[in-house]
C-alpha positions in Angstrom: -24.3 -48.4 11.1 -25.8 -44.5 9.8 -24.5 -43.6 13.4 -20.8 -44.1 12.0 -20.9 -43.0 8.6 -22.3 -39.6 10.3 -18.9 -39.7 12.6 -16.9 -40.0 10.0 -18.1 -37.7 8.2 -17.8 -34.8 10.3 -14.1 -36.2 11.4 -13.9 -35.3 8.0 -15.6 -32.0 8.3 -14.1 -31.1 11.6 -10.7 -31.4 9.7 -11.5 -29.9 7.0 -13.1 -26.9 8.5 -9.4 -26.8 11.1 -7.8 -26.9 7.5 -9.2 -23.9 6.2 -9.5 -21.9 9.3 -5.3 -22.4 9.8 -5.5 -21.5 5.4 -7.4 -18.5 6.8 -4.8 -18.0 9.9 -2.2 -17.8 6.9 -4.6 -15.5 4.5 -4.8 -13.1 7.7 -1.0 -12.6 9.3 -0.6 -12.6 5.3 -2.8 -9.8 4.4 -1.1 -8.1 8.2 1.9 -8.1 6.7 2.1 -6.7 3.0 0.3 -3.6 4.9 2.9 -3.1 7.3 5.0 -2.9 4.2 2.7 -1.4 2.2 2.7 1.9 4.4 7.1 1.3 5.7 7.0 2.0 1.0 4.9 4.7 1.2 7.0 5.8 3.4 10.0 5.5 2.2 8.6 7.0 -0.7 7.8 10.1 0.9 11.0 10.3 1.6 12.6 9.5 -1.3 10.3 11.7 -3.0 11.5 14.6 -0.2 15.3 14.3 -1.5 15.3 14.4 -4.8 13.1 18.0 -4.5 15.8 19.2 -2.8 18.1 17.7 -4.7 16.8 19.1 -7.3 16.7 22.4 -6.3 20.4 22.3 -5.0 21.1 21.1 -8.5 18.9 24.7 -10.0 21.0 26.5 -7.2 24.2 25.0 -8.6 23.7 25.7 -12.3 22.8 29.4 -11.8 25.9 30.2 -9.9 27.9 28.6 -12.6 26.5 30.3 -15.3 26.9 33.5 -13.2 30.4 33.0 -12.8 31.1 31.9 -16.5 28.9 35.1 -17.6 32.0 36.9 -15.0 35.1 35.3 -17.1 36.8 37.6 -19.4 
């Protein structure tokens, strides 16, 4: 009888461990996906910041030109 109880307990524990292993695998996969998305978002953010800086510089140049044109008008 004790052997039967032990085998049932072992089977139940084995099923729990397999379920935990599957959940851990899913968690690891999700973490990898999030890490990759985060890296891509950082690249996108850097590109956007560079574009923004370039646009600001262009706007500053345009402002200077417009002011110069306005001063040259009679």
